[in-house]
Backbone bond lengths (Angstrom), bond angles and torsions (degrees), N, CA, C in turn:
res aa  C-N    CA-C-N  psi(-1)  N-CA   C-N-CA  omega(-1)  CA-C   N-CA-C  phi
1 M - - - 1.464 - - 1.489 113.06 -
2 S 1.346 118.03 137.55 1.437 121.17 179.62 1.536 111.20 -69.87
3 G 1.316 113.05 163.68 1.496 115.88 -177.41 1.515 113.79 -92.33
4 H 1.315 116.82 19.79 1.403 120.11 -179.70 1.499 111.12 -62.94
5 R 1.365 119.61 133.22 1.456 125.15 170.48 1.549 109.33 -90.19
6 I 1.271 114.81 141.36 1.479 122.95 175.67 1.538 105.55 -88.57
7 S 1.291 114.76 112.81 1.493 121.95 177.58 1.507 110.02 -90.49
8 P 1.368 117.39 156.22 1.471 117.97 -178.60 1.517 111.14 -68.19
9 P 1.275 119.12 134.85 1.455 122.90 179.07 1.517 112.13 -66.84
10 R 1.356 113.06 147.00 1.486 118.55 173.03 1.589 105.36 -91.63
11 V 1.337 116.06 121.10 1.437 120.14 -173.09 1.489 111.25 -112.86
12 E 1.315 121.97 128.59 1.436 125.57 176.29 1.574 105.55 -109.24
13 T 1.283 113.11 123.03 1.499 117.22 -172.74 1.538 112.97 -108.41
14 S 1.326 119.38 7.45 1.465 122.31 -176.73 1.478 110.17 -74.20
15 V 1.314 114.97 130.16 1.496 124.74 178.67 1.522 108.88 -137.27
16 S 1.317 118.11 133.17 1.431 120.85 177.09 1.546 109.66 -158.47
17 R 1.298 114.44 168.41 1.460 122.63 174.28 1.549 107.70 -62.67
18 A 1.351 112.84 165.19 1.506 115.30 171.89 1.454 109.79 -64.45
19 P 1.395 117.49 153.08 1.426 120.05 173.78 1.504 109.32 -65.97
20 K 1.325 115.55 156.71 1.492 121.75 177.74 1.410 109.44 -65.06
21 P 1.356 121.11 128.55 1.460 125.58 -179.79 1.503 110.16 -65.06
22 P 1.345 112.70 153.41 1.551 116.23 171.17 1.442 115.26 -60.71
23 A 1.288 120.52 143.87 1.481 125.15 -177.26 1.489 113.44 -52.32
24 E 1.386 115.05 -33.69 1.514 119.13 -176.32 1.557 111.22 -68.93
25 L 1.293 116.56 -21.71 1.506 119.26 175.31 1.492 108.63 -87.25
26 A 1.311 112.71 78.50 1.496 117.93 -169.79 1.535 111.64 -62.01
27 G 1.372 116.95 -38.35 1.467 115.33 -177.53 1.530 110.51 -70.30
28 S 1.378 117.07 -40.81 1.394 119.06 -176.93 1.584 108.72 -68.49
29 A 1.300 117.50 -40.01 1.453 122.32 179.23 1.565 109.98 -58.53
30 N 1.307 115.22 -42.45 1.533 116.01 178.42 1.508 110.18 -70.10
31 A 1.372 115.70 -41.22 1.451 114.01 -177.90 1.497 111.53 -63.44
32 F 1.281 115.93 -36.72 1.508 120.39 178.17 1.508 111.52 -62.09
33 R 1.388 115.99 -40.72 1.471 116.35 177.36 1.575 112.73 -69.09
34 Q 1.345 114.63 -46.04 1.391 121.08 -175.48 1.581 111.36 -64.79
35 T 1.360 116.53 -39.91 1.421 119.95 178.07 1.515 112.84 -59.87
36 G 1.373 113.01 -44.31 1.456 119.28 -176.92 1.557 109.25 -67.00
37 F 1.305 116.21 -36.86 1.501 121.50 -170.02 1.526 107.41 -81.80
38 L 1.328 119.51 -43.10 1.461 122.41 -174.81 1.518 113.59 -91.92
39 L 1.329 117.27 -30.35 1.496 120.79 -170.96 1.565 106.98 -124.92
40 G 1.230 116.36 20.79 1.452 116.96 -176.11 1.571 115.20 -54.95
41 E 1.360 114.34 -37.37 1.456 117.15 179.74 1.530 115.01 -65.42
42 D 1.401 112.21 -39.03 1.477 116.03 174.29 1.476 112.34 -65.12
43 V 1.373 119.48 -43.46 1.478 121.49 174.68 1.512 109.66 -53.76
44 E 1.334 119.09 -49.23 1.481 118.12 -174.35 1.539 110.10 -66.77
45 L 1.323 116.82 -32.69 1.440 121.38 176.99 1.561 110.90 -61.70
46 V 1.348 115.93 -44.22 1.380 119.09 179.69 1.517 112.70 -63.10
47 L 1.399 114.45 -42.94 1.402 124.32 -177.87 1.578 107.91 -66.15
48 E 1.328 114.61 -43.91 1.452 119.48 177.97 1.514 113.95 -57.74
49 G 1.362 116.06 -42.79 1.404 120.73 177.65 1.532 112.66 -65.41
50 L 1.316 118.28 -39.01 1.474 125.28 178.25 1.561 107.79 -63.40
51 R 1.317 115.00 -41.30 1.521 118.84 -177.92 1.575 110.34 -66.26
52 L 1.298 115.30 -39.42 1.476 119.74 176.89 1.518 111.24 -63.54
53 E 1.335 118.79 -41.71 1.357 120.75 176.80 1.553 113.14 -65.77
54 A 1.349 114.76 -40.39 1.476 117.52 179.21 1.510 110.20 -65.99
55 G 1.352 120.26 -35.29 1.400 124.27 175.75 1.541 110.79 -65.40
56 H 1.359 116.21 -39.83 1.523 121.32 174.76 1.505 110.23 -62.37
57 A 1.316 117.79 -42.83 1.433 118.27 179.06 1.537 112.31 -64.87
58 E 1.308 114.92 -35.69 1.485 117.70 -178.98 1.544 108.55 -70.05
59 S 1.309 119.18 -36.24 1.410 120.85 179.27 1.492 112.97 -70.73
60 A 1.408 115.14 -19.88 1.449 120.83 176.42 1.510 115.96 -85.27
61 S 1.349 114.21 -0.32 1.462 119.75 -172.55 1.482 112.60 -86.09
62 G 1.286 117.58 -8.44 1.496 124.27 -176.81 1.541 111.94 -69.86
63 A 1.344 117.78 164.21 1.487 123.53 179.66 1.517 111.84 -51.95
64 K 1.276 117.96 -38.69 1.486 122.46 -171.50 1.511 110.62 -59.61
65 F 1.325 119.78 -26.11 1.426 123.39 -170.34 1.562 110.34 -114.64
66 R 1.377 118.79 21.86 1.468 120.29 174.34 1.524 108.35 -80.73
67 N 1.265 117.35 78.96 1.456 121.30 -178.52 1.573 109.53 -133.02
68 R 1.282 118.02 168.06 1.410 119.43 -173.19 1.546 114.37 -69.91
69 V 1.321 117.29 -34.84 1.441 118.93 174.94 1.521 112.62 -56.92
70 A 1.375 114.26 -53.26 1.460 119.59 179.13 1.509 111.39 -58.34
71 A 1.364 119.17 -44.24 1.469 120.06 178.82 1.544 110.12 -61.25
72 A 1.336 119.95 -43.24 1.478 125.09 179.71 1.539 111.10 -59.72
73 V 1.418 113.04 -45.70 1.473 115.26 -175.15 1.470 111.75 -73.16
74 F 1.336 121.46 -32.43 1.437 123.66 -175.19 1.473 110.01 -57.74
75 G 1.349 122.46 -37.50 1.438 123.90 -177.16 1.494 113.42 -57.82
76 P 1.338 121.19 -69.33 1.417 121.89 -179.94 1.481 116.14 -64.65
77 W 1.375 113.92 -32.02 1.518 115.25 177.62 1.583 108.90 -64.58
78 S 1.355 120.70 -40.60 1.438 123.00 177.09 1.518 113.00 -63.70
79 R 1.289 115.01 -41.11 1.534 119.88 177.50 1.561 109.64 -65.42
80 G 1.311 116.45 -40.35 1.465 115.19 -177.62 1.452 113.73 -74.91
81 W 1.359 115.62 -31.96 1.464 123.40 176.23 1.488 109.30 -61.33
82 L 1.328 120.20 -48.43 1.391 123.84 -176.09 1.542 110.95 -68.34
83 A 1.363 114.51 -40.08 1.480 119.50 173.36 1.499 114.28 -55.76
84 R 1.364 115.47 -39.83 1.482 117.15 -179.76 1.510 110.59 -71.15
85 L 1.341 117.89 -38.75 1.408 122.02 178.70 1.555 109.68 -61.36
86 Q 1.313 115.03 -44.88 1.479 117.82 178.61 1.492 115.98 -70.23
87 A 1.398 117.83 -32.88 1.406 121.11 171.14 1.471 111.45 -61.14
88 L 1.368 120.87 -39.69 1.445 124.34 174.85 1.480 108.38 -59.51
89 H 1.301 120.78 -49.75 1.489 122.29 -177.72 1.500 110.42 -64.37
90 A 1.295 118.84 -40.88 1.443 119.99 175.27 1.586 116.03 -56.75
91 A 1.349 108.39 -42.88 1.516 113.05 175.81 1.564 112.54 -68.07
92 E 1.256 116.74 -31.74 1.502 119.82 179.78 1.462 110.18 -68.79
93 W 1.325 117.60 -25.01 1.490 122.42 177.99 1.535 111.07 -99.03
94 G 1.313 117.66 8.47 1.527 117.26 174.16 1.509 111.96 87.13
95 D 1.328 120.18 3.71 1.472 122.65 -177.46 1.508 109.82 -95.90
96 Y 1.355 114.33 75.84 1.386 120.90 -171.49 1.599 111.08 -77.48
97 S 1.282 116.16 -23.36 1.462 118.82 179.14 1.570 109.11 -69.12
98 S 1.313 113.64 -47.08 1.498 112.39 175.60 1.469 116.42 -69.63
99 A 1.364 116.46 -26.89 1.480 118.07 174.75 1.516 109.82 -63.77
100 A 1.330 118.74 -35.98 1.438 119.54 -176.10 1.646 106.30 -69.85
101 V 1.252 117.15 -41.24 1.480 122.88 -179.64 1.516 108.45 -57.28
102 L 1.361 113.37 -50.65 1.511 120.35 -177.98 1.519 109.14 -66.04
103 T 1.293 120.19 -36.86 1.478 121.46 176.79 1.499 112.47 -63.85
104 R 1.273 114.69 -43.94 1.536 118.42 179.81 1.526 108.01 -58.11
105 A 1.382 114.87 -48.22 1.459 119.13 -177.12 1.473 107.26 -62.59
106 A 1.317 120.76 -41.75 1.482 124.13 -178.27 1.553 110.55 -55.33
107 A 1.367 115.75 -42.30 1.406 122.02 -178.76 1.549 113.32 -65.60
108 D 1.349 113.46 -37.19 1.464 118.10 172.80 1.464 113.01 -67.60
109 F 1.275 121.69 -40.15 1.504 125.54 -179.02 1.576 105.91 -67.29
110 E 1.289 118.79 -44.61 1.446 121.20 -179.09 1.603 110.28 -62.06
111 A 1.334 116.12 -40.28 1.415 117.06 179.13 1.562 111.66 -66.53
112 A 1.370 113.77 -37.29 1.520 112.57 174.39 1.542 113.90 -64.21
113 A 1.365 115.90 -38.93 1.398 115.63 177.01 1.501 115.00 -63.49
114 V 1.280 117.61 -36.61 1.437 123.90 177.68 1.543 109.08 -66.49
115 A 1.310 117.07 -39.49 1.514 121.69 -178.18 1.555 105.99 -65.49
116 H 1.326 120.92 -45.72 1.482 120.34 177.85 1.474 111.47 -62.55
117 L 1.306 117.74 -37.18 1.494 120.46 179.38 1.498 111.16 -63.65
118 R 1.344 115.89 -44.59 1.441 121.44 -173.64 1.523 112.42 -74.81
119 D 1.373 120.86 -32.09 1.418 119.34 -179.15 1.511 114.34 -98.98
120 G 1.318 116.45 13.60 1.482 122.13 179.60 1.497 110.51 65.40
121 A 1.296 118.15 30.56 1.472 124.03 175.83 1.546 110.90 62.54
122 A 1.284 116.52 31.98 1.462 123.29 -176.35 1.556 111.51 -58.59
123 E 1.401 115.72 -52.50 1.451 116.22 -179.89 1.425 112.22 -68.42
124 W 1.333 121.53 -37.92 1.422 125.25 178.08 1.519 111.39 -61.97
125 S 1.367 117.35 -41.56 1.403 119.71 177.19 1.563 112.28 -64.77
126 A 1.378 115.54 -37.84 1.403 118.93 -178.90 1.557 108.03 -68.15
127 W 1.355 118.33 -35.03 1.494 119.35 173.57 1.485 110.60 -58.28
128 L 1.350 116.44 -51.54 1.429 122.58 -174.66 1.550 111.76 -63.13
129 D 1.360 118.96 -40.91 1.374 124.86 -177.01 1.549 115.33 -75.70
130 N 1.293 112.95 -17.35 1.495 117.47 -177.22 1.555 109.97 -110.75
131 G 1.304 115.05 35.66 1.507 116.86 171.94 1.520 115.20 87.11
132 G 1.292 116.27 15.38 1.542 119.97 -178.53 1.489 112.48 -61.90
133 L 1.360 114.43 -30.61 1.481 118.13 178.79 1.534 108.20 -135.78
134 R 1.380 112.70 107.91 1.477 115.83 -170.84 1.595 106.77 -157.78
135 E 1.255 113.56 169.29 1.447 121.29 173.90 1.587 110.52 -81.52
136 A 1.325 113.78 121.37 1.474 120.68 177.12 1.542 107.09 -93.24
137 H 1.288 120.83 78.45 1.489 123.68 -168.56 1.476 108.38 -64.43
138 E 1.348 122.17 -33.70 1.455 121.23 -178.44 1.576 112.42 -65.82
139 H 1.342 115.43 -21.59 1.468 116.95 178.59 1.523 111.91 -112.60
140 H 1.343 115.64 9.66 1.463 120.64 -176.65 1.528 112.32 48.71
141 A 1.360 113.74 50.85 1.508 119.11 -171.89 1.585 104.21 -143.36
142 T 1.279 108.29 164.56 1.483 117.47 168.58 1.485 106.43 -102.21
143 E 1.362 116.72 128.62 1.500 119.86 -174.57 1.529 109.71 -95.71
144 F 1.293 116.08 127.87 1.486 123.67 165.00 1.533 106.37 -113.05
145 R 1.294 116.61 89.72 1.457 120.11 -174.69 1.518 109.99 -55.71
146 L 1.300 118.64 135.44 1.508 123.31 -173.60 1.525 113.43 -58.43
147 H 1.269 114.55 -53.10 1.476 121.61 -175.26 1.560 115.06 37.14
148 Q 1.341 112.49 83.80 1.469 121.05 -177.27 1.515 108.43 -53.21
149 F 1.284 115.37 133.71 1.505 121.18 -179.70 1.471 110.75 -152.14
150 R 1.371 114.94 124.42 1.440 124.90 173.04 1.558 102.58 -143.03
151 S 1.352 112.04 159.34 1.467 116.98 -179.01 1.557 108.96 -121.30
152 A 1.328 115.94 74.76 1.454 118.80 -177.23 1.577 110.53 -65.58
153 E 1.392 114.73 -27.02 1.495 120.07 176.81 1.502 110.87 -62.42
154 T 1.293 114.50 -43.71 1.490 119.93 -176.63 1.541 108.79 -67.72
155 L 1.301 116.93 -38.74 1.475 123.22 179.37 1.610 107.10 -64.08
156 A 1.311 112.69 -47.43 1.487 115.12 -176.60 1.508 110.76 -70.44
157 A 1.357 121.85 -27.67 1.453 121.14 -173.09 1.540 107.78 -89.94
158 S 1.268 121.19 -18.51 1.451 123.13 -169.97 1.527 106.98 -97.75
159 P 1.324 122.89 117.44 1.424 123.46 177.08 1.540 111.47 -61.56
160 G 1.282 115.91 -46.14 1.462 118.05 -178.69 1.529 113.99 -65.42
161 L 1.335 117.51 -50.27 1.458 118.98 -179.21 1.504 111.07 -71.10
162 G 1.259 118.95 -37.91 1.427 123.66 -177.57 1.539 110.17 -61.84
163 V 1.305 116.12 -48.69 1.509 121.09 179.64 1.492 110.73 -59.50
164 V 1.320 121.26 -48.27 1.407 124.33 -179.13 1.526 109.32 -62.35
165 Y 1.344 116.44 -47.77 1.481 118.51 179.65 1.477 110.92 -56.06
166 R 1.272 119.51 -47.92 1.486 123.22 -174.24 1.561 109.99 -68.75
167 E 1.323 113.29 -44.58 1.436 114.76 -177.24 1.609 111.44 -68.84
168 A 1.321 115.67 -45.14 1.460 118.30 -178.42 1.499 109.29 -67.18
169 S 1.370 119.59 -33.43 1.459 120.61 178.08 1.538 113.04 -63.46
170 E 1.296 116.70 -30.45 1.515 118.73 177.43 1.482 108.98 -64.24
171 F 1.334 116.87 -35.76 1.462 120.89 -176.86 1.542 114.22 -91.48
172 A 1.357 115.09 -16.05 1.430 120.04 -178.45 1.517 114.29 -90.60
173 L 1.313 117.02 -26.59 1.504 120.05 -177.48 1.532 110.76 -88.33
174 P 1.330 116.60 164.34 1.532 116.41 -173.73 1.511 113.75 -86.71
175 H 1.323 114.62 45.02 1.438 117.15 176.37 1.596 110.54 -62.96
176 I 1.261 119.28 142.97 1.430 120.82 -169.51 1.588 109.30 -68.44
177 G 1.303 119.08 -45.40 1.434 120.85 -177.66 1.512 114.57 -64.45
178 V 1.379 115.06 -41.85 1.455 118.50 177.18 1.505 112.12 -69.31
179 T 1.355 116.49 -38.07 1.530 120.15 177.42 1.539 106.97 -60.66
180 A 1.295 116.21 -43.37 1.570 114.71 177.82 1.506 111.35 -65.18
181 L 1.369 118.15 -33.66 1.474 122.68 -178.87 1.619 108.03 -62.94
182 L 1.333 113.50 -44.16 1.463 121.72 -177.18 1.529 115.19 -77.65
183 T 1.275 115.90 -29.95 1.473 120.05 -174.39 1.565 113.27 -112.11
184 A 1.334 116.32 -11.56 1.455 119.40 178.07 1.510 107.41 -144.81
185 S 1.387 117.04 56.38 1.467 118.66 -169.70 1.532 112.00 -74.19
186 E 1.348 117.71 -16.40 1.455 120.96 -179.93 1.539 112.00 -84.25
187 S 1.363 117.01 4.03 1.445 117.92 -176.17 1.505 112.29 -76.90
188 N 1.297 115.30 163.07 1.482 119.89 177.95 1.455 109.55 -152.09
189 A 1.348 121.67 -175.05 1.356 126.06 -174.68 1.553 117.26 -57.70
190 E 1.361 116.07 -19.20 1.440 121.63 -177.68 1.548 110.99 -107.00
191 R 1.330 121.94 -22.99 1.429 122.05 -174.54 1.521 114.51 -145.36
192 Y 1.303 116.64 136.82 1.435 123.45 179.64 1.586 108.40 -104.81
193 R 1.350 117.79 117.93 1.486 118.92 -174.15 1.497 107.63 -120.88
194 A 1.280 117.34 94.19 1.437 127.94 178.38 1.487 113.11 -72.20
195 T 1.309 116.53 150.80 1.484 122.69 173.67 1.576 107.57 -133.19
196 F 1.290 112.62 170.57 1.478 116.98 177.19 1.560 107.32 -135.19
197 A 1.260 120.17 122.37 1.443 124.84 176.55 1.569 109.63 57.15
198 D 1.257 116.64 41.50 1.454 124.36 177.37 1.485 107.74 -68.36
199 R 1.346 117.77 120.58 1.451 125.16 177.32 1.499 112.23 -122.62
200 D 1.333 118.02 19.86 1.404 123.19 175.42 1.553 113.21 -65.20
201 F 1.270 115.51 147.59 1.551 117.37 -179.75 1.499 110.61 -62.30
202 H 1.354 114.18 140.32 1.436 122.89 175.03 1.476 109.85 -136.78
203 L 1.327 118.13 109.31 1.419 122.67 -171.96 1.598 109.94 -58.63
204 G 1.343 114.82 -47.36 1.450 116.87 -175.91 1.515 112.67 -63.44
205 L 1.287 117.65 -41.69 1.490 120.87 177.75 1.539 113.04 -65.91
206 A 1.347 114.88 -38.20 1.460 119.29 -179.37 1.527 107.12 -67.66
207 E 1.322 119.23 -41.18 1.445 121.21 -178.78 1.551 108.99 -66.52
208 L 1.261 118.85 -39.75 1.506 121.09 178.77 1.541 109.31 -60.24
209 V 1.342 115.93 -52.43 1.493 121.10 -176.98 1.562 107.96 -57.66
210 L 1.302 116.83 -53.77 1.440 121.58 -176.34 1.510 109.79 -58.26
211 G 1.306 117.92 -44.24 1.463 119.23 174.59 1.494 115.46 -58.60
212 W 1.284 118.83 -41.09 1.459 128.25 176.62 1.617 107.31 -54.11
213 L 1.345 109.06 -52.27 1.580 116.11 -174.95 1.497 108.89 -64.52
214 L 1.322 117.85 -39.67 1.467 117.43 -178.65 1.503 109.43 -67.03
215 R 1.372 117.41 -41.34 1.422 119.34 179.55 1.513 112.94 -59.74
216 L 1.358 116.57 -38.33 1.421 119.98 -178.14 1.575 107.78 -68.62
217 G 1.321 117.45 -39.60 1.447 120.03 174.41 1.507 111.93 -57.15
218 L 1.369 117.40 -46.49 1.422 121.78 -178.74 1.544 109.90 -61.81
219 A 1.345 115.93 -43.67 1.473 119.24 179.38 1.508 110.92 -60.95
220 H 1.320 118.96 -41.72 1.452 120.42 175.24 1.441 112.16 -61.44
221 A 1.299 121.02 -45.96 1.431 123.45 178.59 1.445 111.55 -59.14
222 E 1.334 118.85 -38.91 1.520 120.81 -177.70 1.540 111.41 -68.87
223 Y 1.372 115.91 -42.41 1.444 116.88 -176.00 1.495 111.48 -77.79
224 F 1.284 118.89 -39.34 1.478 123.56 -176.40 1.520 112.12 -75.38
225 A 1.342 116.06 -11.33 1.485 116.17 176.63 1.531 107.29 -72.83
226 E 1.341 118.85 -15.60 1.502 122.69 -178.18 1.541 108.63 -107.63
227 A 1.285 117.11 28.99 1.533 121.51 -174.65 1.603 112.36 -65.63
228 G 1.272 114.58 -30.85 1.464 120.88 177.58 1.503 110.00 73.17
229 P 1.325 120.02 -152.56 1.458 122.77 -169.32 1.550 113.58 -72.63
230 S 1.322 117.79 -13.50 1.486 120.08 -175.82 1.536 113.64 -72.70
231 L 1.377 116.38 -22.94 1.460 123.06 179.45 1.463 107.54 -140.69
232 P 1.363 115.44 157.16 1.444 120.98 178.27 1.556 111.87 -69.06
233 P 1.294 119.39 164.42 1.440 121.02 175.16 1.459 113.60 -62.65
234 M 1.317 122.92 150.28 1.476 126.63 176.11 1.623 105.78 -60.46
235 P 1.326 116.49 155.02 1.422 120.00 176.76 1.550 112.54 -60.79
236 A 1.303 117.76 145.16 1.470 122.93 -175.39 1.580 110.08 -58.07
237 E 1.277 117.23 -28.91 1.444 121.24 -177.02 1.503 112.91 -73.28
238 T 1.316 120.32 -7.39 1.421 124.92 -177.54 1.504 112.80 -65.07
239 G 1.328 115.52 -38.40 1.500 120.69 -180.00 1.535 114.19 -58.47
240 P 1.378 112.48 -53.23 1.513 115.96 -179.60 1.507 112.51 -65.75
241 W 1.393 115.87 -34.42 1.438 118.85 177.44 1.479 111.12 -63.61
242 A 1.341 118.58 -42.31 1.491 125.14 -177.35 1.522 108.12 -61.69
243 E 1.364 118.46 -38.81 1.470 120.53 -179.48 1.521 113.13 -65.53
244 R 1.399 115.63 -40.81 1.391 120.66 177.98 1.508 110.94 -71.19
245 A 1.313 119.93 -38.23 1.459 121.25 178.30 1.575 109.41 -65.40
246 A 1.268 118.58 -40.35 1.411 120.61 178.89 1.516 113.43 -64.87
247 R 1.346 118.60 -36.11 1.459 122.76 173.80 1.460 112.73 -64.51
248 A 1.364 117.84 -38.41 1.454 121.77 -178.99 1.527 108.90 -67.88
249 I 1.344 117.08 -39.81 1.520 116.87 179.84 1.505 112.88 -69.61
250 D 1.325 117.33 -31.72 1.428 120.13 -177.45 1.544 116.44 -82.26
251 R 1.381 116.90 4.78 1.435 118.52 171.87 1.487 111.07 -59.41
252 R 1.341 115.36 127.14 1.464 122.21 -175.30 1.528 111.73 -71.77
253 D 1.385 114.62 -23.78 1.503 116.92 -175.12 1.503 112.55 -86.11
254 R 1.380 120.15 -4.73 1.434 120.74 -179.64 1.519 111.71 -82.09
255 C 1.271 116.30 158.13 1.462 121.60 177.70 1.499 109.82 -69.39
256 R 1.308 115.26 136.79 1.449 122.59 -175.68 1.503 112.45 -151.96
257 L 1.304 116.38 166.09 1.437 121.22 176.58 1.547 111.89 -111.89
258 E 1.274 116.38 135.67 1.422 123.95 179.52 1.499 112.75 -125.44
259 T 1.309 119.65 145.67 1.492 122.83 179.57 1.486 108.65 -94.98
260 V 1.359 118.72 125.75 1.461 121.06 178.12 1.510 108.44 -129.28
261 E 1.280 119.68 160.49 1.474 124.22 177.53 1.521 109.42 -100.58
262 V 1.302 118.17 129.07 1.416 123.82 176.24 1.507 109.47 -132.80
263 G 1.344 111.47 110.34 1.518 117.62 178.65 1.529 109.94 64.03
264 G 1.379 115.89 36.01 1.470 116.00 -179.13 1.504 116.59 81.57
265 E 1.369 115.69 -1.31 1.415 120.68 179.67 1.531 112.79 -111.94
266 S 1.357 112.62 136.96 1.444 117.07 178.02 1.558 112.97 -76.45
267 R 1.285 116.08 120.54 1.502 122.05 -176.61 1.520 111.20 -125.23
268 T 1.351 115.89 163.17 1.391 117.71 179.82 1.574 109.79 -110.42
269 L 1.308 111.64 132.35 1.454 119.36 -179.17 1.520 109.23 -112.55
270 V 1.314 114.35 121.98 1.497 122.36 175.52 1.489 109.53 -89.05
271 V 1.309 114.63 123.97 1.452 122.66 -169.90 1.586 105.36 -115.14
272 N 1.345 114.15 144.03 1.469 119.91 -177.93 1.508 112.23 62.26
273 W 1.288 117.41 43.68 1.438 121.18 178.95 1.498 110.87 -85.61
274 R 1.379 119.13 117.04 1.465 118.92 179.70 1.536 106.43 -157.65
275 R 1.309 112.71 152.41 1.518 115.54 -178.40 1.547 107.70 -87.75
276 E 1.295 121.21 -39.24 1.501 122.82 -178.49 1.541 109.73 -123.85
277 P 1.324 119.03 152.52 1.498 120.54 178.93 1.547 113.38 -52.54
278 R 1.330 116.33 -34.83 1.436 119.60 -178.10 1.499 113.18 -78.15
279 S 1.287 118.01 -13.86 1.511 121.41 -179.16 1.458 109.22 -69.91
280 P 1.343 118.05 147.87 1.399 118.78 172.86 1.519 116.11 -65.86
281 A 1.246 119.78 138.49 1.493 120.95 -176.68 1.538 110.96 -72.22
282 R 1.242 116.62 128.37 1.491 120.36 -176.78 1.521 107.41 -111.66
283 R 1.322 111.60 168.33 1.522 119.94 170.49 1.540 107.11 -120.45
284 V 1.362 110.61 139.99 1.478 115.57 177.60 1.498 107.61 -125.69
285 L 1.283 116.16 132.86 1.425 122.28 -179.78 1.558 107.88 -102.17
286 L 1.320 119.22 122.80 1.411 125.30 -178.22 1.544 109.42 -96.25
């Protein structure tokens, strides 16, 4: 075992909505207003979940929890937490494409944190004990050995994380159909209407992103409730928050993705797709 000491983590617990966009960003300014007005409860639920996690991280920063499992978990947990916060901010400004990319990354980070938690930081400890963090004197540098790590098994085994990862990936990758849906959403069988840097409010996309973020928060609460002696228990308020978040996700009138079979092929059906509340709800087959 290496002689590395585990130092207390520095924890930043500040969480807030995105700042108000400049007036000249007309699309973002309208998206910010509409998101707060129409989806304010979802936004506050996401923020509340992030605050609970930040409080949990702060309670884990004491001397009692300076152990390898906590140190290993803090890294991807921190990265995923920040990615979720920035995904929320991107959605508030009408940048749904970036929000999907950040959400996909957040699911990956959460899966890595869960993997470290479940295996007692075995792979992280092996990385540390085998020169993962050392002085590279020949290059006059400090070495942080890359050691590629993802937990596809966790994503595959977790219904919550797996669903978010798969759905967000469809919107985060440069697939032609989804790119058209994001940048030319008003197109139809007769006309293709492209846009560039469109940041206008879209109710369906906003509901999708906020739903993904709530699902990630619920998955985190589920897995970290079983953290054991390596981390303190989750805050008591987590249970009531999880119940409210689950009810918000289960609303049948919100935009969601469903899997359907078309000609023997598994396809994604977007349900309740609409730009404005007064617009008729559409279905989009990807």
